ROSE-4610 file (N, C-alpha, C; in Angstrom, 1 decimal, always signed):
// ROSE-4610
residu = [M/M/M/L/L/L/A/A/A/G/G/G/L/L/L/A/A/A/A/A/A/S/S/S/P/P/P/A/A/A/K/K/K/A/A/A/R/R/R/A/A/A/A/A/A/S/S/S/P/P/P/A/A/A/L/L/L/P/P/P/R/R/R/L/L/L/A/A/A/L/L/L/V/V/V/G/G/G/D/D/D/R/R/R/N/N/N/P/P/P/A/A/A/Q/Q/Q/G/G/G/G/G/G/D/D/D/L/L/L/S/S/S/L/L/L/R/R/R/V/V/V/L/L/L/S/S/S/M/M/M/Q/Q/Q/R/R/R/T/T/T/H/H/H/H/H/H/A/A/A/Y/Y/Y/P/P/P/I/I/I/T/T/T/V/V/V/L/L/L/I/I/I/C/C/C/A/A/A/A/A/A/A/A/A/A/A/A/A/A/A/M/M/M/L/L/L/P/P/P/G/G/G/T/T/T/V/V/V/P/P/P/G/G/G/T/T/T/A/A/A/A/A/A/C/C/C/R/R/R/L/L/L/S/S/S/T/T/T/L/L/L/D/D/D/Q/Q/Q/D/D/D/D/D/D/G/G/G/T/T/T/V/V/V/V/V/V/V/V/V/A/A/A/H/H/H/P/P/P/K/K/K/G/G/G/L/L/L/A/A/A/A/A/A/A/A/A/A/A/A/V/V/V]
num = [1/1/1/2/2/2/3/3/3/4/4/4/5/5/5/6/6/6/7/7/7/8/8/8/9/9/9/10/10/10/11/11/11/12/12/12/13/13/13/14/14/14/15/15/15/16/16/16/17/17/17/18/18/18/19/19/19/20/20/20/21/21/21/22/22/22/23/23/23/24/24/24/25/25/25/26/26/26/27/27/27/28/28/28/29/29/29/30/30/30/31/31/31/32/32/32/33/33/33/34/34/34/35/35/35/36/36/36/37/37/37/38/38/38/39/39/39/40/40/40/41/41/41/42/42/42/43/43/43/44/44/44/45/45/45/46/46/46/47/47/47/48/48/48/49/49/49/50/50/50/51/51/51/52/52/52/53/53/53/54/54/54/55/55/55/56/56/56/57/57/57/58/58/58/59/59/59/60/60/60/61/61/61/62/62/62/63/63/63/64/64/64/65/65/65/66/66/66/67/67/67/68/68/68/69/69/69/70/70/70/71/71/71/72/72/72/73/73/73/74/74/74/75/75/75/76/76/76/77/77/77/78/78/78/79/79/79/80/80/80/81/81/81/82/82/82/83/83/83/84/84/84/85/85/85/86/86/86/87/87/87/88/88/88/89/89/89/90/90/90/91/91/91/92/92/92/93/93/93/94/94/94/95/95/95/96/96/96/97/97/97/98/98/98/99/99/99]
x = [+0.5/+0.4/+0.6/+1.8/+2.6/+3.7/+4.0/+4.7/+3.7/+2.7/+1.6/+1.2/+1.6/+1.6/-0.1/-0.8/-1.9/-2.9/-3.9/-5.0/-5.2/-5.2/-5.2/-4.3/-4.0/-3.6/-4.6/-5.7/-6.8/-6.3/-6.4/-6.0/-4.6/-3.6/-2.3/-2.2/-2.7/-2.5/-2.7/-4.1/-4.4/-3.9/-3.9/-3.2/-1.7/-0.7/+0.6/+1.2/+0.9/+1.3/+2.9/+3.7/+4.9/+5.8/+5.5/+5.9/+5.4/+5.9/+7.6/+7.9/+9.7/+10.0/+11.1/+11.1/+11.4/+12.4/+13.6/+14.8/+15.1/+15.2/+16.2/+17.6/+18.4/+20.0/+20.2/+21.4/+22.2/+23.7/+24.2/+25.8/+25.7/+27.3/+27.3/+27.4/+26.9/+27.3/+28.2/+29.5/+30.6/+30.4/+29.4/+29.1/+28.8/+28.1/+27.4/+28.1/+29.0/+30.1/+29.4/+29.6/+29.4/+30.0/+29.5/+30.1/+28.5/+27.7/+26.6/+25.6/+24.2/+22.8/+21.8/+20.8/+19.6/+18.3/+16.9/+15.9/+15.0/+14.5/+13.9/+12.1/+11.1/+9.9/+9.3/+8.6/+8.2/+6.9/+6.0/+4.5/+3.6/+4.4/+3.9/+4.6/+5.4/+6.0/+7.3/+8.0/+9.6/+10.0/+10.8/+11.5/+12.3/+12.3/+13.0/+14.5/+15.0/+16.5/+16.0/+16.2/+15.7/+15.9/+14.9/+15.3/+16.2/+16.7/+18.2/+18.2/+17.3/+17.3/+17.4/+17.2/+16.9/+19.2/+19.4/+20.8/+21.7/+21.1/+22.1/+22.0/+20.9/+21.1/+21.5/+21.5/+22.1/+23.3/+24.0/+25.6/+25.9/+25.3/+25.6/+25.7/+24.4/+24.4/+25.8/+25.8/+26.9/+28.6/+28.6/+29.8/+30.0/+28.7/+28.7/+28.4/+29.5/+29.7/+28.9/+27.9/+27.0/+25.9/+25.6/+24.2/+24.4/+23.1/+22.3/+23.4/+23.2/+24.0/+25.6/+26.0/+27.7/+28.1/+27.1/+27.8/+27.6/+26.6/+26.7/+27.5/+28.2/+29.0/+30.3/+31.0/+31.9/+33.7/+33.2/+34.8/+34.5/+33.4/+33.6/+34.2/+35.8/+36.8/+37.9/+37.5/+38.3/+38.0/+36.5/+35.9/+36.8/+37.5/+38.0/+39.4/+39.3/+40.7/+40.2/+38.7/+38.0/+37.8/+37.8/+37.5/+35.9/+35.2/+33.6/+32.8/+33.2/+32.4/+31.9/+30.6/+29.9/+29.2/+29.1/+29.0/+27.3/+26.6/+25.4/+24.8/+24.5/+24.2/+22.5/+21.8/+20.2/+20.1/+18.6/+18.3/+19.1/+19.1/+19.5/+21.0/+21.7/+22.7/+23.6/+24.6/+25.5/+24.9/+25.2/+25.1/+26.3/+26.7/+27.6/+27.4/+27.2/+27.0/+28.6/+28.7/+29.7/+29.0/+29.6/+29.3/+30.2]
y = [-1.0/+0.2/+1.4/+1.4/+2.6/+2.6/+1.9/+1.6/+2.1/+2.1/+2.8/+1.4/+0.3/-1.4/-1.5/-1.3/-1.7/-0.5/-0.9/+0.2/-0.3/-1.7/-1.6/-3.3/-3.9/-5.0/-6.0/-5.9/-6.8/-7.0/-6.1/-6.3/-6.5/-6.3/-6.4/-7.8/-9.0/-10.6/-10.3/-9.7/-9.5/-8.7/-7.6/-6.3/-6.0/-6.7/-7.2/-8.0/-9.2/-10.7/-10.3/-10.1/-10.2/-9.3/-8.2/-6.8/-6.9/-6.5/-6.3/-7.6/-8.0/-9.0/-9.1/-10.4/-10.3/-11.5/-11.2/-12.1/-12.4/-13.7/-14.1/-14.2/-13.6/-13.6/-14.0/-15.0/-15.9/-15.6/-16.2/-16.2/-17.7/-17.9/-19.0/-20.5/-21.2/-22.7/-23.4/-23.4/-24.2/-25.4/-26.1/-27.2/-26.9/-25.4/-25.1/-24.3/-23.6/-22.4/-21.4/-20.4/-19.1/-18.3/-16.8/-16.0/-15.2/-15.8/-15.8/-16.5/-16.8/-17.5/-16.5/-17.0/-16.3/-17.1/-17.0/-17.6/-16.1/-16.6/-15.7/-15.8/-15.0/-15.2/-14.4/-15.4/-14.8/-15.4/-14.6/-14.6/-15.8/-14.6/-15.4/-16.6/-17.5/-19.0/-18.4/-19.7/-19.3/-19.9/-19.0/-19.4/-21.0/-21.9/-22.5/-22.0/-21.1/-20.8/-18.8/-18.1/-17.0/-16.0/-15.0/-14.4/-13.2/-13.3/-12.4/-11.1/-10.6/-8.9/-9.1/-10.2/-10.4/-10.8/-11.7/-11.8/-10.4/-9.8/-8.5/-7.9/-7.6/-6.4/-6.9/-8.5/-9.1/-8.8/-9.0/-9.0/-7.3/-6.8/-5.3/-4.5/-5.3/-5.0/-5.7/-6.9/-7.5/-7.1/-5.7/-5.3/-3.8/-3.7/-2.5/-3.0/-2.3/-2.3/-1.7/-2.9/-2.0/-2.7/-3.0/-3.7/-5.4/-5.9/-7.0/-8.6/-7.9/-9.0/-8.7/-7.4/-7.3/-8.0/-7.8/-8.4/-9.7/-10.7/-11.8/-12.4/-11.7/-12.3/-12.7/-13.9/-14.0/-13.6/-12.9/-11.9/-10.4/-10.1/-8.7/-8.0/-8.5/-7.5/-7.2/-8.7/-8.0/-7.7/-6.9/-6.9/-5.9/-4.9/-4.0/-4.7/-5.8/-6.8/-7.7/-7.9/-8.6/-8.6/-9.2/-8.8/-8.4/-8.4/-7.7/-9.0/-10.2/-11.3/-11.6/-12.1/-12.3/-13.4/-14.4/-16.2/-16.1/-16.2/-16.7/-17.9/-18.6/-19.8/-20.0/-21.2/-20.9/-22.1/-22.5/-24.1/-24.5/-24.5/-25.3/-25.1/-24.2/-24.5/-23.1/-22.5/-21.4/-20.4/-19.3/-18.7/-17.3/-16.6/-15.5/-14.4/-13.2/-12.1/-11.2/-10.3/-9.3/-8.1/-7.2/-5.9/-5.0]
z = [-0.1/-0.2/-0.2/+0.7/+1.3/-0.2/-1.2/-2.4/-3.4/-3.3/-4.6/-5.2/-5.0/-5.5/-5.5/-4.5/-4.5/-3.4/-3.7/-2.9/-1.3/-1.1/+0.2/+0.4/+1.5/+1.8/+1.1/+1.4/+1.0/-0.6/-1.3/-2.7/-3.5/-2.6/-3.0/-3.8/-3.1/-3.8/-5.3/-5.3/-6.8/-7.6/-7.1/-8.0/-8.1/-7.3/-7.4/-6.9/-7.9/-7.2/-7.1/-7.8/-8.2/-7.2/-7.2/-6.3/-5.2/-4.1/-4.2/-3.8/-4.8/-4.4/-3.4/-2.9/-1.1/-1.0/-1.0/-0.3/+0.7/+1.4/+2.3/+2.2/+3.1/+2.5/+3.9/+3.4/+4.5/+4.0/+5.0/+5.2/+4.3/+3.6/+2.6/+3.3/+2.5/+3.0/+2.5/+3.4/+3.0/+2.4/+2.3/+1.3/+0.3/+0.0/-1.5/-2.1/-1.1/-1.9/-2.2/-3.1/-2.9/-2.0/-2.2/-1.1/-0.5/-1.0/+0.1/-0.5/+0.2/+0.0/+0.1/-0.8/-1.3/-1.4/-0.9/-1.2/-1.6/-2.8/-3.4/-3.3/-3.1/-3.3/-4.5/-5.0/-6.5/-6.6/-6.9/-7.2/-6.0/-5.0/-3.7/-2.9/-3.8/-3.9/-3.6/-3.2/-3.1/-4.3/-5.3/-6.4/-6.3/-7.5/-7.5/-7.8/-8.1/-8.3/-7.8/-8.9/-8.4/-9.7/-9.5/-10.9/-11.4/-12.4/-13.1/-12.2/-12.0/-11.5/-10.4/-9.4/-7.9/-8.0/-8.7/-8.5/-9.0/-9.9/-9.7/-9.2/-8.3/-7.3/-5.9/-6.0/-4.7/-4.8/-5.9/-6.0/-6.0/-6.9/-6.3/-4.7/-3.9/-2.7/-1.8/-2.3/-1.6/-1.6/-2.8/-2.6/-1.8/-1.4/-0.6/+1.1/+1.6/+2.9/+3.3/+4.8/+5.5/+4.9/+4.0/+3.3/+3.7/+3.7/+4.4/+3.8/+2.0/+1.5/+1.6/+1.6/+2.1/+3.5/+4.2/+5.6/+5.6/+4.9/+4.6/+3.8/+2.8/+1.7/+2.6/+2.1/+2.8/+2.3/+1.6/+1.3/+1.4/+2.4/+2.5/+3.0/+3.5/+3.9/+2.7/+1.8/+0.6/-0.7/-0.6/-2.1/-2.5/-2.2/-3.1/-3.8/-3.2/-4.0/-5.3/-5.2/-5.7/-7.3/-8.1/-9.9/-10.3/-8.9/-9.1/-9.4/-9.1/-9.1/-8.1/-7.8/-6.8/-7.2/-6.2/-6.8/-5.4/-6.0/-5.1/-4.9/-3.9/-3.6/-3.7/-4.6/-4.5/-4.7/-4.4/-4.3/-5.3/-6.7/-7.5/-7.9/-7.2/-7.6/-6.8/-8.1/-8.0/-9.4/-8.8/-10.1/-9.6/-10.6/-10.5/-11.5/-10.8/-11.6/-11.2/-12.1/-12.4/-12.3/-11.3/-10.7/-11.2]
């Protein structure tokens, strides 16, 4: 309602089922790898991987100190030495984005 996506909370599910995008950010799982992990909601369900727009935004945020993804990223202290690639773990595997 505050974002102007729906007239009321009751109408939000029908008026804007895909937005806003919500993501749960977590530390990396050593068994899976990556710099951080994400679980994304899309169309009111957990996405099987995640939309590319979420990957790009999460990767950019991971490069910024003080953000939730930046804090969760395993390379936070060496991001200035990095090549700008952030690897994000999701339920189907890993995806990389260059920032």
